[in-house]
C-alpha positions as CSV (number, residue, x, y, z in Angstrom):
1,M,162.0,220.2,34.3
2,A,164.0,217.2,33.1
3,L,164.0,215.8,36.7
4,L,160.2,215.5,36.6
5,N,160.2,213.7,33.3
6,L,160.1,210.1,34.3
7,R,161.0,209.0,30.8
8,T,164.4,210.5,31.1
9,W,165.2,208.6,34.4
10,T,167.7,205.9,34.2
11,P,166.8,202.5,35.7
12,A,169.1,203.2,38.6
13,V,167.5,206.5,39.4
14,R,164.0,204.9,39.2
15,L,165.1,202.1,41.6
16,L,166.6,204.7,44.0
17,M,163.4,206.8,44.1
18,A,161.2,203.7,44.6
19,A,163.4,202.7,47.6
20,M,163.2,206.2,49.1
21,T,159.4,206.1,48.7
22,V,159.2,202.7,50.5
23,A,161.5,203.9,53.2
24,I,159.5,207.1,53.8
25,A,156.3,205.1,54.0
26,A,157.8,202.6,56.4
27,F,159.2,205.4,58.6
28,A,155.7,207.0,58.7
29,W,154.1,203.7,59.6
30,V,156.7,203.0,62.4
31,F,156.2,206.6,63.6
32,Y,152.4,206.0,63.7
33,L,152.9,202.8,65.7
34,L,155.2,204.7,68.2
35,V,152.8,207.6,68.7
36,S,149.7,205.4,68.9
37,G,151.4,203.0,71.2
38,M,152.5,205.6,73.7
39,P,150.4,205.2,76.9
40,G,148.7,208.3,78.1
41,R,148.7,209.7,81.6
42,D,145.2,208.3,82.3
43,E,146.4,204.8,81.1
44,L,149.4,204.9,83.4
45,R,147.3,206.0,86.4
46,A,144.7,203.3,85.8
47,F,147.5,200.7,85.5
48,R,148.0,200.8,89.2
49,L,144.4,199.8,89.8
50,M,143.8,196.1,90.2
51,P,140.5,194.2,90.5
52,S,139.7,193.9,94.2
53,A,137.3,191.7,96.0
54,T,134.0,193.0,97.4
55,I,133.9,192.3,101.2
56,L,130.7,191.6,103.1
57,Y,130.5,192.5,106.8
58,D,128.1,191.2,109.4
59,I,125.8,193.1,111.8
60,S,128.8,193.9,114.0
61,D,130.9,195.1,111.0
62,R,133.2,192.1,111.0
63,A,134.2,190.7,107.5
64,V,132.4,187.4,106.8
65,F,132.3,186.9,103.0
66,A,134.1,188.0,99.9
67,I,132.9,188.2,96.3
68,A,135.7,188.2,93.7
69,R,136.3,187.3,90.0
70,E,139.9,186.5,90.9
71,H,141.7,185.8,94.2
72,R,144.0,188.7,94.8
73,I,145.3,190.3,98.0
74,E,147.4,193.4,97.5
75,V,150.4,193.8,99.9
76,P,153.4,196.2,99.9
77,L,156.8,194.9,98.8
78,A,158.0,194.9,102.4
79,E,155.5,192.2,103.1
80,V,156.9,189.8,100.5
81,S,159.6,187.4,101.5
82,P,163.1,188.3,100.2
83,N,163.3,184.6,99.1
84,L,160.5,185.2,96.6
85,I,161.9,188.5,95.4
86,K,165.3,186.9,94.7
87,A,163.7,183.8,93.1
88,V,161.6,185.9,90.7
89,I,164.5,188.2,89.7
90,A,166.9,185.2,89.2
91,V,164.6,183.3,86.9
92,E,162.6,186.1,85.2
93,D,164.9,189.1,84.9
94,R,168.4,188.8,86.3
95,R,169.5,192.3,85.2
96,F,166.2,193.9,86.5
97,F,168.0,196.6,88.4
98,D,170.4,197.4,85.6
99,H,168.2,198.0,82.5
100,D,165.7,200.6,81.6
101,G,162.8,198.3,80.7
102,F,164.3,196.6,77.6
103,D,167.5,194.4,77.9
104,P,169.2,193.3,74.7
105,I,171.7,191.3,76.8
106,R,168.8,189.5,78.4
107,I,167.7,188.2,75.0
108,A,171.1,186.6,74.2
109,G,171.6,185.4,77.8
110,S,168.3,183.7,77.9
111,A,169.1,181.6,74.9
112,L,172.4,180.4,76.6
113,A,170.5,179.6,79.8
114,D,167.9,177.6,78.0
115,L,170.7,175.5,76.4
116,R,172.4,174.8,79.7
117,A,169.2,173.9,81.5
118,G,167.8,171.8,78.7
119,E,164.5,173.8,78.8
120,A,163.3,177.4,78.9
121,A,164.9,178.5,82.1
122,Q,164.6,182.2,81.4
123,G,162.3,184.2,79.2
124,G,163.4,187.0,76.8
125,S,161.1,189.7,78.2
126,T,162.0,191.7,81.3
127,I,159.8,192.0,84.3
128,T,158.9,195.5,83.2
129,Q,157.9,194.2,79.8
130,Q,155.8,191.4,81.4
131,L,154.1,194.0,83.5
132,A,153.4,196.1,80.5
133,R,152.0,193.1,78.6
134,Q,149.2,192.9,81.1
135,S,147.9,196.2,79.8
136,V,148.6,195.9,76.0
137,G,147.7,192.3,75.6
138,R,149.5,189.2,74.3
139,Q,148.7,189.3,70.5
140,K,151.7,188.3,68.5
141,T,151.9,191.4,66.2
142,L,154.5,194.0,65.6
143,R,152.2,196.8,66.7
144,R,151.6,195.1,70.1
145,K,155.3,194.5,70.6
146,V,156.1,198.1,69.9
147,K,153.4,199.3,72.3
148,E,154.7,196.8,74.9
149,L,158.2,198.3,74.7
150,L,156.9,201.9,74.9
151,F,154.7,201.1,77.8
152,A,157.7,199.4,79.6
153,A,159.8,202.5,79.0
154,Q,157.0,204.7,80.4
155,L,156.8,202.5,83.5
156,E,160.5,202.8,84.0
157,R,160.2,206.5,83.7
158,H,157.4,207.1,86.1
159,F,157.9,204.3,88.7
160,T,160.9,203.3,90.8
161,K,162.3,199.7,90.4
162,N,160.8,198.7,93.8
163,E,157.4,200.1,92.7
164,I,157.5,198.1,89.5
165,L,158.5,195.0,91.4
166,E,155.6,195.6,93.8
167,L,153.1,196.0,91.0
168,Y,154.4,192.9,89.3
169,L,154.2,190.7,92.4
170,N,150.7,191.9,93.0
171,K,149.4,191.5,89.5
172,V,151.1,188.4,88.1
173,Y,149.2,185.2,87.8
174,F,150.5,182.1,89.7
175,G,147.9,179.6,88.5
176,D,144.9,177.9,90.1
177,G,142.9,181.2,90.1
178,L,145.5,183.0,92.3
179,Y,146.8,186.4,91.4
180,G,149.7,188.1,93.3
181,A,152.2,186.8,95.8
182,E,150.0,187.0,98.8
183,A,147.1,185.1,97.3
184,A,149.4,182.5,95.9
185,A,151.2,182.0,99.3
186,R,147.9,181.6,101.1
187,G,146.3,179.5,98.3
188,F,149.2,177.0,97.9
189,F,150.8,177.0,101.4
190,G,148.3,178.5,103.8
191,K,150.7,181.3,104.9
192,H,151.5,184.9,104.2
193,A,153.9,185.9,101.4
194,S,156.3,187.3,104.0
195,E,156.6,183.8,105.6
196,L,157.7,181.9,102.5
197,S,160.7,179.6,102.8
198,L,163.3,179.3,100.1
199,A,161.9,176.1,98.8
200,E,158.3,177.5,98.7
201,A,159.5,180.8,97.1
202,A,161.3,178.8,94.4
203,L,158.3,176.8,93.6
204,L,156.1,179.9,93.3
205,A,158.6,181.7,91.1
206,G,158.7,178.6,88.8
207,L,155.0,178.8,88.2
208,L,155.2,182.2,86.4
209,K,156.4,180.8,83.0
210,A,153.4,178.5,82.6
211,P,151.0,178.6,85.6
212,S,148.5,176.2,84.2
213,N,151.2,173.5,83.5
214,Y,153.4,173.9,86.6
215,A,150.9,174.5,89.4
216,P,151.4,171.9,92.1
217,T,147.6,171.3,92.2
218,V,147.9,170.2,88.5
219,S,151.2,168.3,88.5
220,T,153.5,167.8,91.5
221,E,156.3,166.4,89.4
222,K,156.3,169.4,87.0
223,A,156.1,171.8,89.9
224,Q,159.1,170.2,91.6
225,A,161.1,170.1,88.4
226,R,160.5,173.7,87.7
227,Q,161.4,174.5,91.3
228,G,164.8,172.9,90.7
229,V,165.3,175.1,87.6
230,V,164.7,178.2,89.7
231,L,167.0,177.2,92.5
232,R,169.8,176.6,90.0
233,A,169.2,180.0,88.5
234,M,169.4,181.5,92.0
235,R,172.7,179.7,92.7
236,E,174.2,180.9,89.4
237,A,173.1,184.4,90.1
238,R,174.7,184.1,93.6
239,A,171.4,184.9,95.2
240,I,171.8,181.8,97.4
241,T,174.8,179.7,98.5
242,A,175.5,176.1,97.5
243,A,174.4,175.0,101.0
244,E,171.1,176.8,100.7
245,Y,170.6,175.3,97.3
246,T,171.2,171.8,98.6
247,Q,169.0,172.3,101.6
248,A,166.1,173.8,99.6
249,L,166.2,170.9,97.1
250,A,165.9,168.4,100.0
251,T,163.0,170.3,101.7
252,D,159.5,168.8,101.3
253,V,156.9,171.4,100.5
254,T,153.4,170.9,101.9
255,I,150.5,172.1,99.8
256,R,147.6,173.5,101.8
257,D,144.9,175.9,100.6
258,G,144.4,178.4,103.4
259,L,142.5,180.9,101.2
260,R,139.6,179.2,99.5
261,A,138.3,176.9,102.2
262,P,134.5,176.4,101.6
263,E,132.5,179.0,103.4
264,A,131.2,177.3,106.5
265,F,127.9,179.1,106.7
266,G,125.5,181.7,105.1
267,Q,125.8,180.7,101.5
268,Y,122.1,181.4,100.8
269,F,122.5,184.8,102.5
270,K,125.6,185.6,100.5
271,A,124.0,184.6,97.2
272,E,121.0,186.9,97.8
273,V,123.2,189.8,98.8
274,R,125.3,189.3,95.6
275,R,122.1,189.1,93.5
276,Q,120.9,192.4,94.9
277,L,124.4,194.0,94.5
278,V,124.6,192.9,90.9
279,E,121.1,194.2,90.2
280,R,122.1,197.6,91.6
281,F,125.8,198.0,90.6
282,G,126.5,195.5,87.8
283,A,128.5,192.3,87.9
284,V,131.9,193.8,87.0
285,R,131.8,196.4,89.8
286,V,130.7,193.8,92.4
287,S,133.4,191.3,91.5
288,E,136.2,193.8,90.9
289,G,135.3,197.1,92.5
290,G,136.5,196.5,96.1
291,L,133.1,197.4,97.5
292,Q,132.5,197.2,101.3
293,V,129.0,195.9,101.9
294,Y,127.6,196.1,105.5
295,T,124.9,193.4,105.8
296,T,122.4,192.4,108.5
297,I,123.6,188.9,109.1
298,D,124.2,187.6,112.6
299,P,126.7,184.8,112.2
300,A,125.8,183.1,115.5
301,M,122.1,183.2,114.5
302,Q,122.9,182.0,111.0
303,R,124.9,179.0,112.3
304,A,122.0,178.2,114.7
305,A,119.6,178.3,111.8
306,E,121.6,175.9,109.7
307,A,122.2,173.5,112.5
308,A,118.5,173.5,113.4
309,V,117.5,172.8,109.7
310,A,120.0,170.0,109.4
311,A,118.9,168.4,112.7
312,S,115.2,168.6,111.9
313,L,115.6,167.2,108.4
314,A,117.7,164.3,109.6
315,E,115.0,163.6,112.3
316,I,112.2,163.7,109.7
317,D,114.1,161.7,107.0
318,R,114.2,158.8,109.4
319,T,110.4,158.6,109.5
320,L,109.8,158.8,105.7
321,A,109.0,155.9,103.5
322,K,112.0,154.5,101.6
323,G,112.2,153.5,98.0
324,R,110.2,156.3,96.5
325,A,110.2,156.6,92.7
326,D,111.1,160.3,93.1
327,N,114.3,160.5,95.1
328,A,114.1,164.3,95.5
329,P,115.1,165.2,99.0
330,L,112.8,166.9,101.6
331,Q,113.6,170.6,101.8
332,A,113.3,173.2,104.5
333,A,113.8,176.9,104.7
334,L,114.2,179.4,107.6
335,V,114.3,183.1,107.9
336,A,114.8,185.3,111.0
337,I,114.1,189.0,110.9
338,D,114.4,191.9,113.4
339,P,110.8,193.1,113.7
340,A,111.9,196.7,114.4
341,T,114.4,197.2,111.6
342,G,113.5,194.6,109.0
343,G,117.1,193.3,109.1
344,V,117.4,189.7,108.0
345,R,119.5,188.0,110.7
346,A,119.6,184.5,109.3
347,L,118.5,182.9,106.0
348,V,118.5,179.3,105.0
349,G,117.0,178.6,101.5
350,G,117.3,174.8,101.5
351,R,119.0,171.8,103.0
352,D,122.2,172.0,100.9
353,F,123.3,175.1,98.9
354,T,125.8,173.0,96.9
355,A,123.1,170.6,95.7
356,S,120.6,173.4,95.1
357,S,121.1,177.1,95.3
358,Y,117.4,177.9,94.8
359,D,116.3,180.1,97.7
360,R,113.1,178.7,99.1
361,A,112.8,181.3,101.8
362,M,112.9,184.3,99.4
363,L,111.5,182.9,96.2
364,A,109.2,179.9,96.7
365,R,105.5,180.8,96.8
366,R,103.5,178.2,98.6
367,Q,100.1,178.0,100.4
368,P,100.7,178.8,104.1
369,G,97.6,177.0,105.4
370,S,96.6,178.0,108.9
371,A,99.7,180.2,109.3
372,F,97.6,182.8,107.5
373,K,94.8,182.8,110.0
374,P,96.3,185.5,112.2
375,F,95.6,188.0,109.5
376,I,92.0,187.1,109.4
377,Y,91.8,187.6,113.1
378,A,93.7,190.8,112.9
379,A,91.1,192.2,110.5
380,A,88.4,191.2,113.0
381,V,90.1,192.9,115.9
382,E,90.7,196.0,113.8
383,S,86.9,196.0,113.1
384,G,86.1,196.0,116.8
385,Y,86.1,192.3,117.9
386,G,87.8,191.4,121.1
387,P,89.8,188.2,122.0
388,D,86.9,187.0,124.2
389,D,84.1,187.7,121.8
390,T,82.5,184.5,120.6
391,I,82.2,183.1,117.1
392,D,78.8,181.3,117.0
393,D,76.9,178.9,114.7
394,L,80.0,176.8,114.0
395,D,77.8,173.8,113.5
396,E,76.1,175.4,110.6
397,P,77.5,175.7,107.0
398,A,80.2,178.3,106.9
399,V,78.9,179.9,103.7
400,A,75.2,179.9,103.1
401,N,73.9,178.4,99.8
402,V,77.4,177.2,99.0
403,A,78.2,173.5,99.1
404,W,81.5,174.0,101.0
405,D,82.1,173.4,104.7
406,P,85.7,173.2,105.9
407,D,87.0,170.3,107.9
408,D,87.7,171.0,111.5
409,E,89.7,168.4,113.5
410,H,90.4,170.7,116.4
411,L,86.9,171.8,117.6
412,E,83.5,170.2,117.9
413,D,81.6,172.9,119.9
414,G,79.2,175.3,118.2
415,S,80.9,178.4,119.5
416,V,84.3,179.5,120.5
417,T,86.1,182.7,121.5
418,L,88.5,184.3,119.1
419,R,91.3,183.5,121.5
420,D,90.5,179.8,121.6
421,G,89.6,179.6,117.9
422,L,93.1,180.8,117.0
423,R,94.8,178.8,119.7
424,L,93.1,175.6,118.5
425,S,93.4,176.5,114.9
426,S,89.8,176.0,114.1
427,N,89.0,176.1,110.4
428,R,85.3,176.7,110.9
429,A,86.0,179.6,113.3
430,A,88.3,181.3,110.8
431,V,85.9,181.0,107.9
432,R,82.9,182.1,110.0
433,L,84.9,185.1,111.3
434,L,85.9,186.1,107.8
435,G,82.2,185.9,106.8
436,Q,81.2,188.2,109.7
437,V,84.0,190.8,109.0
438,G,83.5,190.6,105.3
439,L,85.7,189.0,102.6
440,G,86.4,192.3,100.9
441,K,87.4,194.1,104.1
442,T,89.5,191.2,105.2
443,L,91.4,191.0,101.9
444,R,92.1,194.8,102.1
445,A,93.5,194.3,105.6
446,A,95.6,191.4,104.4
447,R,97.0,193.3,101.5
448,A,98.2,196.0,103.9
449,F,100.5,193.4,105.4
450,G,102.1,193.0,102.0
451,F,100.1,190.0,100.6
452,D,99.2,190.4,96.9
453,D,97.4,188.1,94.5
454,L,95.2,186.6,97.2
455,P,92.2,184.6,95.9
456,N,88.9,186.4,96.4
457,V,87.2,183.3,98.0
458,P,86.3,182.3,101.6
459,S,89.0,179.6,101.6
460,V,91.6,182.4,101.8
461,A,90.9,182.2,105.6
462,L,92.6,178.8,105.5
463,G,95.7,180.0,103.6
464,S,94.7,179.1,100.1
465,G,96.7,182.0,98.7
466,E,100.4,181.7,98.0
467,V,103.1,183.6,99.9
468,T,106.8,183.4,100.4
469,L,108.3,182.5,103.7
470,T,110.1,185.9,104.0
471,A,106.9,187.8,103.3
472,I,104.8,186.1,105.9
473,T,107.5,186.2,108.5
474,S,108.0,189.9,107.9
475,A,104.2,190.4,108.3
476,Y,104.2,188.5,111.7
477,G,106.8,191.1,112.8
478,A,104.0,193.7,112.9
479,F,102.5,191.8,115.9
480,A,105.8,192.3,117.8
481,N,106.4,195.9,116.6
482,G,103.3,197.8,117.5
483,G,101.5,197.1,114.2
484,A,104.3,198.5,112.0
485,I,106.2,196.6,109.3
486,T,109.7,197.5,108.1
487,P,110.4,195.7,104.8
488,P,113.0,192.9,105.1
489,S,116.5,193.9,104.1
490,L,119.9,192.2,103.9
491,I,122.1,195.2,103.2
492,R,122.6,198.2,105.5
493,R,124.9,200.3,103.3
494,V,127.5,200.0,100.5
495,V,130.8,201.9,100.5
496,D,133.2,202.1,97.5
497,A,137.0,201.8,97.7
498,D,137.3,205.5,98.3
499,G,135.0,205.5,101.2
500,V,132.0,207.1,99.4
501,V,128.6,205.7,100.5
502,L,126.9,204.4,97.4
503,F,123.8,203.0,99.1
504,A,122.2,203.3,102.6
505,A,119.1,201.4,103.5
506,A,116.2,203.6,104.8
507,E,114.2,202.0,107.6
508,T,110.9,203.1,106.3
509,S,108.2,201.4,108.3
510,R,104.5,201.5,107.7
511,Q,101.7,201.1,110.1
512,V,99.4,198.3,109.0
513,I,97.2,197.9,112.1
514,R,96.6,199.9,115.3
515,P,99.1,199.3,118.2
516,I,96.3,197.9,120.4
517,T,95.4,195.4,117.7
518,A,99.0,194.3,117.4
519,Y,99.2,193.9,121.2
520,L,96.0,191.8,121.4
521,M,97.0,189.7,118.4
522,A,100.4,189.0,120.1
523,D,98.6,188.0,123.3
524,M,96.4,185.6,121.4
525,L,99.3,184.1,119.5
526,R,101.2,183.6,122.7
527,G,98.5,181.2,123.7
528,V,99.3,179.1,120.6
529,I,102.8,178.4,121.9
530,D,101.9,178.1,125.6
531,A,98.9,175.8,125.2
532,G,98.1,175.3,121.5
533,T,99.4,173.8,118.3
534,G,102.8,175.4,118.8
535,S,103.4,174.0,122.4
536,A,106.0,171.5,121.1
537,A,108.5,174.4,120.9
538,R,108.7,174.2,124.7
539,R,109.8,170.6,124.6
540,Y,112.9,171.7,122.7
541,G,114.1,174.0,125.4
542,F,112.7,177.3,124.2
543,T,111.2,179.1,127.3
544,L,110.9,182.8,126.4
545,P,107.5,184.5,126.0
546,A,106.6,184.2,122.3
547,G,103.7,184.1,119.9
548,G,103.2,182.1,116.7
549,K,101.1,180.0,114.5
550,T,101.3,176.6,112.7
551,G,100.2,175.9,109.2
552,T,99.6,172.5,107.5
553,T,98.3,172.4,103.9
554,N,96.0,169.8,102.3
555,D,97.4,166.3,102.1
556,Y,100.2,167.3,104.5
557,K,102.2,168.8,101.6
558,D,103.6,171.8,103.5
559,A,104.4,172.4,107.2
560,W,104.9,175.9,108.5
561,F,105.5,177.7,111.7
562,V,105.9,181.4,112.1
563,G,106.5,183.0,115.4
564,F,108.1,185.9,117.2
565,T,109.6,187.4,120.4
566,P,110.0,191.2,120.8
567,S,113.5,190.9,119.2
568,V,113.1,188.3,116.4
569,A,110.5,187.0,114.1
570,A,111.3,183.6,112.6
571,G,109.5,181.5,110.1
572,V,110.2,177.9,109.0
573,W,108.8,175.8,106.1
574,I,109.2,172.1,105.3
575,G,108.1,170.4,102.1
576,F,109.1,169.0,98.7
577,D,110.0,171.2,95.8
578,Q,107.3,169.4,93.7
579,P,104.4,169.4,96.3
580,R,103.5,166.0,97.6
581,T,102.6,164.5,100.9
582,I,105.5,164.7,103.3
583,R,104.0,161.9,105.4
584,R,100.5,160.9,106.5
585,G,99.6,162.8,109.7
586,G,102.5,165.2,109.1
587,Y,101.1,168.2,110.9
588,A,103.2,171.3,111.3
589,S,103.1,170.8,115.1
590,E,105.2,167.7,114.6
591,L,107.4,168.8,111.7
592,A,107.8,172.6,111.7
593,V,107.5,173.5,115.3
594,P,110.5,171.4,116.5
595,L,112.6,173.1,113.9
596,W,111.5,176.5,115.1
597,G,111.9,175.6,118.7
598,R,115.5,174.3,118.1
599,F,116.4,177.5,116.3
600,M,114.8,179.9,118.8
601,K,116.4,178.3,121.7
602,A,119.8,178.9,120.3
603,A,119.0,182.3,118.6
604,T,117.6,183.9,121.8
605,R,120.2,182.4,124.2
606,G,120.9,185.1,126.8
607,D,117.8,187.2,126.0
608,K,115.7,188.4,128.9
609,P,112.1,187.1,129.1
610,A,110.6,190.3,127.8
611,W,107.3,190.6,126.0
612,V,105.8,193.1,123.6
613,K,105.1,196.5,125.2
614,R,101.5,197.4,126.1
615,P,100.5,200.3,123.9
616,A,99.4,203.6,125.2
617,G,95.9,202.9,124.0
618,A,95.4,200.1,126.5
619,N,94.9,200.7,130.3
620,R,93.9,198.7,133.3
621,D,90.1,198.9,133.5
622,A,89.3,201.0,136.6
623,R,85.5,200.3,136.1
624,L,86.1,196.6,136.9
625,A,88.0,197.5,140.1
626,R,85.0,199.6,141.2
627,G,82.6,196.8,140.4
628,E,81.0,198.7,137.5
629,P,79.7,196.7,134.5
630,V,81.8,196.7,131.3
631,A,80.4,195.6,128.0
632,V,82.1,192.5,126.6
633,E,83.2,194.4,123.5
634,D,85.1,196.9,125.7
635,R,86.8,194.2,127.7
636,V,90.1,192.5,126.9
637,I,91.6,189.8,129.2
638,T,95.2,189.0,128.3
639,G,96.9,185.7,128.8
640,D,98.5,187.1,132.0
641,G,95.0,187.7,133.4
642,V,95.3,191.5,133.0
643,V,92.0,193.2,132.1
644,L,92.5,196.0,129.6
645,V,90.2,198.3,127.8
646,A,90.9,200.2,124.6
647,E,90.8,203.9,124.9
648,Q,89.3,204.2,121.5
649,E,85.7,202.8,121.6
650,P,85.5,199.9,119.1
651,P,82.9,200.4,116.3
652,K,79.6,198.8,117.0
653,K,79.0,195.6,115.1
654,K,75.9,195.4,113.0
655,K,74.3,192.2,111.6
656,K,75.1,191.8,107.9
657,G,73.3,190.0,105.2
658,F,74.6,187.2,103.1
659,W,76.4,189.3,100.5
660,G,77.8,191.6,103.1
661,R,79.3,188.6,104.9
662,I,80.8,187.3,101.7
663,F,82.0,190.5,100.0
664,G,82.4,192.8,103.0
665,R,79.7,195.2,102.0
């Protein structure tokens, strides 16, 4: 009991007991650090995983783009030059193959090497410790250091020396955004890691101590000085001979980035794909997850689109007035879509992605002008009108009791057929036709094509609503695809690093008009290109059968042309971001059609002169061959002179009153 009586302890005993208590507490703390610092099985398994780039493939499954947070290309150790392996071991961890992750001799030896070289020639940490540090962090605390040592010991236990070296050479940072030996070799020298010379390998190995300071893109002098330190270390370690040392020092190293050359095309397309991927999978997974993304882009068509946009803008720029207060450049956009699948084959969102990444093809909403008229005519044909029916009373006010009558610079006659009204782009004919079909009915038909938020006014016939270029181009695809629309898409499928399909696009088309209506509209729109406002496309060498329509907005602020062949629907837009007159008399036929013609000539090179298929609901009219009379509303004469008749009897038209004409009642 006397032992428990603290009063009876001598000062020496008390001091001894206090020391024992402190020692026990310190041991417990160190034990806690050791246990908590020990990496688990999952942590070791995850350590081998490295951020990998997401690769984008074109329509033919060829790699075209990469999305990455860091530039890294994993390669096996066998594909790394022995020169680099020797250089790294000589300067970073000369006893790498002799220690078990921690090297006390290394610590003392590095101090002597630093003195001889006059600078830090060797670090105190082994390669295994440096590798472990990438997992445990770089905080200068005792706990972090203990965990680093434990992690290094576990790496040495679970991996061979060559596996550790391979991991290190794939993970380590070489500066200038380059991770791993392969990316560094390509980024600094434009060659594979397996092809590095002794001089190049020494320069790369020298970067590891302080990549941001020694990178040759930052300071050539520092990079060369550090290269000399590495070569001396290699000579001292007998990794190279004196002759090799001398020759390497005298060798000039050429810096050439063969990895990160600016992408030559498709930057707007890539940006939109990335936006959709991030929205679906998150930014981290997209930039580090090694996804394989199969897109719809056709590189040849994309290049043709960008070349056509550049040529047309340069041509138009020469005609614009100089010295404007606002120096904002004229912009253009183009999108090309496969009408059958909805796949976007080419996308140009502006004249220069570097100057402005805003995608005017996908995002900008502008008034399409007369490019919207085909949807007014399609509503009429769906209601029973034929291409050769006449639109009368064009010399009377378009809307009774309303002080509005649209200008019409293309037609002076008092009547015109639907075919000629569309070919000549008559404003009065379009508004009169809308009145006859009914505003409400026409708007419902237009919304079926995917147009929302259209104004409930007669001027909608002249394109007073706002649409995106992609939306209206997709809608035109219905005329080439039997009346069906497949929503536009840029991604076919997404596969993860393990080959699991994460996303697959479903080609879900919807029928918006009857096949016979689509065929008749395609035939009428063909006349626009052959002998109407789109005929300038022929002057630029485009010769295939095609349909399309121009659109010019008030004060010549926007110029549109949207057209199609059976295999591609393409739309173009030209204008300023802040709407203003492009130039006086700047009709779409002079501005947009040449751009479209240039693109289509290149995009359809090699295509056969096919046209949209005649639907089952249209046959040659045997009654005409027998000389029997056929009512006008049953008769359809195509641009090829073929007389057709719809199997389904069109509904009879009845005269409507004022409110019926305006609101579709």
